[in-house]
C-alpha positions as a printed NumPy array, in Angstrom:
array([[150.293, 128.306, 100.575],
       [147.523, 126.909,  98.529],
       [144.288, 125.246,  99.755],
       [141.46 , 123.467,  98.132],
       [138.057, 124.684,  99.878],
       [135.857, 122.285,  97.646],
       [135.647, 120.973,  94.077],
       [135.67 , 124.182,  92.437],
       [137.166, 126.413,  94.999],
       [141.113, 127.038,  95.226],
       [142.652, 129.521,  97.719],
       [146.207, 130.982,  97.425],
       [147.34 , 132.87 , 100.518],
       [149.586, 135.716, 101.167],
       [150.623, 137.883, 104.197],
       [150.202, 141.806, 104.25 ],
       [151.541, 144.11 , 107.024],
       [149.119, 146.725, 108.066],
       [151.153, 148.719, 110.505],
       [151.177, 148.941, 114.286],
       [148.237, 149.056, 116.804],
       [148.491, 150.951, 119.991],
       [147.12 , 149.285, 123.197],
       [147.396, 151.71 , 125.852],
       [145.997, 149.09 , 128.589],
       [146.332, 145.867, 126.589],
       [142.54 , 145.173, 127.229],
       [141.64 , 144.032, 123.722],
       [138.203, 144.363, 122.13 ],
       [137.369, 142.735, 118.685],
       [134.243, 144.203, 117.107],
       [132.26 , 145.167, 114.09 ],
       [133.358, 148.627, 113.855],
       [130.222, 149.914, 112.325],
       [128.531, 149.189, 115.594],
       [130.986, 150.481, 117.865],
       [128.824, 153.625, 118.5  ],
       [126.861, 151.313, 120.971],
       [129.568, 151.099, 123.044],
       [127.628, 149.578, 126.078],
       [127.288, 146.45 , 124.105],
       [131.338, 145.891, 124.25 ],
       [133.487, 144.213, 126.608],
       [137.152, 143.726, 126.547],
       [138.363, 139.802, 126.529],
       [139.65 , 138.706, 129.941],
       [142.819, 137.583, 128.51 ],
       [145.134, 140.724, 128.142],
       [148.581, 141.595, 126.478],
       [151.202, 144.178, 128.11 ],
       [150.372, 147.464, 126.818],
       [152.398, 148.648, 123.89 ],
       [152.405, 149.073, 120.083],
       [152.158, 145.873, 117.94 ],
       [152.156, 145.048, 114.171],
       [148.905, 143.74 , 112.664],
       [149.103, 141.524, 109.701],
       [146.366, 140.116, 107.331],
       [146.491, 136.668, 106.071],
       [144.556, 136.907, 102.869],
       [143.367, 134.392, 100.198],
       [143.165, 134.969,  96.378],
       [140.267, 132.682,  95.316],
       [141.11 , 130.779,  92.389],
       [144.207, 132.584,  91.658],
       [142.246, 135.667,  91.077],
       [144.102, 138.73 ,  92.219],
       [140.8  , 140.661,  92.3  ],
       [139.078, 138.131,  94.495],
       [140.724, 138.68 ,  97.761],
       [139.32 , 137.34 , 101.233],
       [140.826, 138.106, 104.512],
       [141.411, 134.743, 106.458],
       [142.641, 136.323, 109.622],
       [144.016, 139.162, 111.205],
       [147.091, 138.6  , 113.481],
       [148.493, 140.87 , 116.092],
       [152.14 , 139.931, 116.936],
       [152.574, 140.523, 120.123],
       [156.254, 139.148, 120.722],
       [158.545, 137.302, 118.406],
       [158.004, 133.836, 119.814],
       [156.452, 130.444, 118.402],
       [152.951, 129.826, 119.511],
       [152.758, 126.48 , 121.577],
       [149.332, 126.664, 122.788],
       [146.046, 128.396, 121.735],
       [143.098, 129.524, 123.952],
       [139.856, 130.912, 122.963],
       [139.352, 134.626, 123.674],
       [136.394, 135.191, 126.412],
       [134.564, 137.982, 127.751],
       [133.509, 137.762, 131.39 ],
       [130.588, 135.593, 132.015],
       [131.487, 132.998, 129.115],
       [132.599, 129.407, 130.132],
       [133.933, 127.033, 127.653],
       [131.943, 124.24 , 129.3  ],
       [128.779, 126.119, 128.14 ],
       [129.685, 125.6  , 124.349],
       [127.469, 123.496, 122.348],
       [129.028, 121.003, 119.934],
       [128.223, 122.476, 116.412],
       [129.652, 123.187, 112.878],
       [130.801, 126.873, 112.701],
       [128.584, 128.945, 109.962],
       [129.256, 132.319, 108.49 ],
       [126.212, 133.869, 108.074],
       [124.199, 133.8  , 111.361],
       [125.831, 136.444, 113.431],
       [122.725, 136.578, 115.775],
       [124.17 , 133.545, 117.457],
       [127.414, 135.143, 118.273],
       [127.653, 134.674, 121.923],
       [125.331, 131.689, 122.863],
       [127.944, 129.11 , 121.935],
       [125.586, 127.806, 118.856],
       [128.666, 127.626, 116.4  ],
       [130.715, 125.639, 118.885],
       [132.856, 128.66 , 119.772],
       [132.493, 132.047, 121.354],
       [132.634, 134.875, 119.067],
       [131.915, 138.415, 117.795],
       [129.101, 139.536, 115.465],
       [129.747, 141.259, 112.089],
       [126.796, 142.79 , 110.281],
       [128.856, 145.43 , 108.376],
       [131.29 , 143.02 , 106.466],
       [134.239, 144.219, 108.591],
       [136.046, 143.906, 111.94 ],
       [138.299, 145.846, 113.929],
       [140.803, 145.647, 116.774],
       [141.104, 148.532, 119.611],
       [141.953, 148.928, 123.298],
       [139.155, 149.094, 125.861],
       [140.505, 152.628, 127.036],
       [139.62 , 153.965, 123.317],
       [136.034, 152.497, 123.043],
       [134.515, 155.828, 124.035],
       [136.543, 157.691, 121.82 ],
       [135.714, 155.629, 118.641],
       [132.076, 155.112, 119.564],
       [131.887, 159.116, 119.58 ],
       [133.707, 159.487, 116.256],
       [131.941, 156.544, 114.541],
       [128.282, 157.725, 115.509],
       [126.135, 160.303, 113.789],
       [127.776, 163.526, 113.455],
       [126.126, 167.047, 113.625],
       [125.326, 167.329, 110.243],
       [123.449, 163.994, 110.401],
       [126.051, 162.089, 108.522],
       [127.189, 158.632, 109.922],
       [130.603, 158.665, 111.247],
       [131.441, 155.047, 110.461],
       [130.138, 155.611, 106.912],
       [132.546, 158.558, 106.18 ],
       [135.723, 157.125, 108.011],
       [135.153, 153.532, 106.934],
       [133.434, 153.506, 103.511],
       [134.452, 157.166, 102.306],
       [132.689, 158.984,  99.281],
       [134.24 , 156.941,  96.409],
       [132.81 , 153.91 ,  94.514],
       [134.629, 151.418,  96.605],
       [134.46 , 151.219, 100.369],
       [137.791, 151.959, 102.344],
       [137.99 , 148.695, 103.956],
       [138.031, 146.011, 101.16 ],
       [140.274, 143.217, 100.369],
       [143.752, 144.014, 101.655],
       [142.78 , 147.587, 102.18 ],
       [142.28 , 148.527, 105.885],
       [141.59 , 151.968, 107.796],
       [143.645, 153.073, 110.622],
       [142.104, 155.55 , 113.053],
       [143.987, 157.782, 115.521],
       [143.505, 157.912, 119.212],
       [143.509, 161.446, 120.707],
       [147.01 , 161.29 , 121.052],
       [147.736, 160.655, 117.506],
       [148.588, 156.909, 117.807],
       [147.294, 154.405, 115.692],
       [144.227, 153.049, 118.139],
       [141.969, 151.281, 115.722],
       [142.358, 148.958, 112.84 ],
       [139.46 , 148.093, 110.685],
       [139.788, 145.253, 108.224],
       [137.391, 143.21 , 105.874],
       [135.714, 140.11 , 107.368],
       [136.339, 136.953, 105.501],
       [133.218, 136.044, 103.369],
       [131.393, 139.102, 105.001],
       [128.875, 138.974, 107.786],
       [128.635, 136.251, 110.518],
       [130.305, 135.509, 113.982],
       [133.947, 134.783, 114.108],
       [136.328, 133.516, 117.127],
       [139.434, 135.323, 118.362],
       [142.519, 133.455, 119.541],
       [145.304, 134.14 , 122.075],
       [148.503, 132.148, 121.422],
       [150.769, 131.797, 124.213],
       [154.447, 130.687, 123.763],
       [156.645, 128.3  , 125.431],
       [156.87 , 130.938, 128.551],
       [153.109, 131.086, 128.841],
       [153.086, 134.673, 127.782],
       [150.916, 136.005, 124.675],
       [152.733, 135.788, 121.887],
       [149.978, 136.553, 119.21 ],
       [146.168, 137.426, 118.809],
       [144.338, 135.985, 115.916],
       [140.947, 137.112, 114.575],
       [139.864, 134.087, 112.445],
       [137.393, 134.603, 109.744],
       [137.018, 130.894, 109.01 ],
       [137.978, 131.226, 105.526],
       [140.306, 128.146, 105.675],
       [137.737, 126.219, 107.767],
       [137.472, 122.784, 106.326],
       [140.09 , 123.525, 103.518],
       [142.713, 120.942, 102.467],
       [146.191, 122.246, 101.897],
       [147.555, 121.17 ,  98.605],
       [151.131, 122.317,  98.058],
       [152.446, 120.119, 100.764],
       [155.588, 118.41 ,  99.177]])
């Protein structure tokens, strides 16, 4: 699909499979993985999915048709093979949709992540990436992403590596293993970078969750231009 973002920017989207994510309890957390070592700051959403393994796909946009300029529009967890008929905003305990103020979403003020200043509840990103994981694995990943015994930052080694390019970049993701060897965390680039971003639970006609979408707002306000 092709979109026009503004007079100078067109976007061509594509979908990339990124493997499975294992959710042992179905209590989902979306977060900036570079902050996960502060585990006390993260709470699973009130909405849940059945425990299991689910494929994760990235919808990405090539800016102005340039294959080297890629932005992640959304990370989509496919919970069941069913059409979504209703979307609801992901909420953590204590959040109330009635508290949201009407405001234009912004991309670069993550400090407003939890107070509804954007017109949505979202999670903050300061490290240019997001991730999904199960709440049961939060303490495990907080430990391996924290500073190690030699003083190196675990998140820097696991998510950035020691090469000229960070490991999480464009369509490249990093999957970290849970203690049982299953894929317990998938980290991906976050749209245009740092900011605050909403998560949506999509339900099928039977009322069950069919998909979970992390929306990086890349297509916010864009006009589709390939409609016949």
